[in-house]
C-alpha positions, 0 to 999 in steps of 0.5 A: 082396345081389344078387352081380355078376360081371364077367370079365376084360374088365371087370377090364380096363375098370377097371382102365384107370383105374388112375390113379383106381381105385388113389387113394383119395382120389379116393373121399369119406369118405361113400362109402368108409363107404357101400361098406364097410357096405352093398357090399363088393367080394369076390374069387372066394375071399372076400377083399376086393378093396379095397386097403389104402387103400380102393381097389379092387386092379386087379393082384388083380383081373388075376390073378383073371381072373373077379371077383364084386363087390357094387359095382365103384365105385372112382373118382370117375367111377361109371362103373365104378358102375354094374353090369351088369344089376342095378337094386337097388344102383343106385337104392340108391344114387342115394339115398344120395347125397341125403345124401351126395355121392361127388365132389369136384369137384361136388355132386350132388343127386338129383331121383327116385330113378329119374333125374335130378341137379342138378349145382352146383360148375360153370361150364360155359362156363369154357375152365378147366372141368378134365377131372376135372371133364369126368370127374366130370359124365359119370361123373353123367351115367352114373349119374343119366341126366339132369343139370340145371345152373342158372345158367350163361350160354353163347353158341351157341360155349361150347355147341359147345365143352361139347359137344366136352369128352363128345363128337364133334357129331351135326349135326340133319339137319332142324332147320336150325342157327343161321348163326352155329353150323349145330351149334346148334339153335335151337328158338324159340317166340313168344308166342302162337304154336303150337307141337308141337316134340318134345311127344311121348315120345321118344329125340332121332334114334332115326330115325337109324342112329346115333341121338344119344347125348346132348343138352344143351339150354339155355334162353334165354329161358324163361315165367315158368310152364310149358313144363316138360321131363318124363324118363322112364327106359327101364331101368326102363321094362325093367325093369318088364315081365315077364319073359316080356314082356322075352325077347319083346322081346329078339327083336326091332327096330323100324322107326324114321323121321322122315317122320311126326314131321317131315312136311311137310305137317303139321309145326308150328310151322316151316317147310320153305319159310319162310325166316322161320319160326321153326324150319326145315327140310329136306327130308333125305334121313332123312325117306324112310329107315327104321331098324332097332334092336332094340327092347331095346337094351344101352347099350354103357357100362353093360351094362344093357338100356333099352327103345327105341321110342318113340310119335314114332319107332317106326313098326313092329315089322320083320317085321309089318303096322302092324296087327300092331305097334300092340298090343304098340307101344301097350303098350310107348309107355303104360309110358314116362312113368308117375309113378314113372319120371319126373322134371319140370324147371321152367326158368328162364334160363341151366338147361342139361340134359344128357340120355342118350337111350339110356337115357332119353326126354323130352317139352316140355310145351306148356302155355302158348304165352302167353310167347317160349320159346326153347331151343337144343340141341346133340346128341352123336353115338352109336354103332348100338343094340344088344342083348347078351345076357350084357353083361359089356363096356362101351364108354366115351365114348373108344370102348373096346370089350374084348374083344367078339364081333360074333356076341354082338350083336343090330343 
């Protein structure tokens, strides 16, 4: 069994959720049984770190400072579940949830053992959506990378209100939003029209200095078959590379730009000049600018490392020419979307998908242009990607980053 080390900062992060951590009623009996048999938290002296009621004793954690935990799982929000710099326990947990739900307010059924879950028991349009439900959705978001919700009815305003429950909205700098709701972009393709929107593996808006944290996509009208979306786990891509290549990449940064994907001379399915176009673009400064990001980034909430280059927006490695960069980047691009790293979603009208751009890439499959397709998307504002080689601190969506020293980061 792999043992995970947490320093005082990580303990503080867990303790900051004391209301959830101390309350054993937040732990599903199935999960509690799983904890007791598969992963039992222990402290430095080999004593159980679980309280008598089955919750993790955050006071004991504070006194001990550094702790060895087989799994830091103490609340209905699996942000604490996502062990830092490890993959095996998380994979086991994903598979375990297939036979027993770990949440109190929602049900999560994994799509694959690598990523993705279908969430039920939630009306995303409801103004009465409680903070407990929002926290559980966010926990599932961190655990599974991409979430799918069936049979939802969201107006553009509903979609904006939903996004604001999870963070600050990131208005698209190039694609013009809807007239009634500028934060929502409508991806419309009429039957028979050509399109090439999102049909290359990518992470949304990686060309920005602070790429989008996540995206919420709502299906309004879809073909009866085809036009699925595929998602790929960037944790798994990084972890599948050899240790030698991982070490090499961790010293590199790559250049991202929107100028090629949104080239006014060759863009398909939209227009910079035609006000009647299905998708309208604006000639923003992002078409000319570049952002430089680490090729391997540390997820600010889970602490896990993910590959952060994509074939849509990444042009070359900093300090190298494009010709020099091409062989390595082409190899990395080829590792994204391998079958065992992916899940594929078949849309129905009313479906909502919500994914984490920090650790997930996606691609639209344009295999059916014979039917009209309307999708609406909102993105959440992210932070600047960084690499922290010994990731023991985690930042949650409320912006808490415990005891971080900037000299430990590569940006």
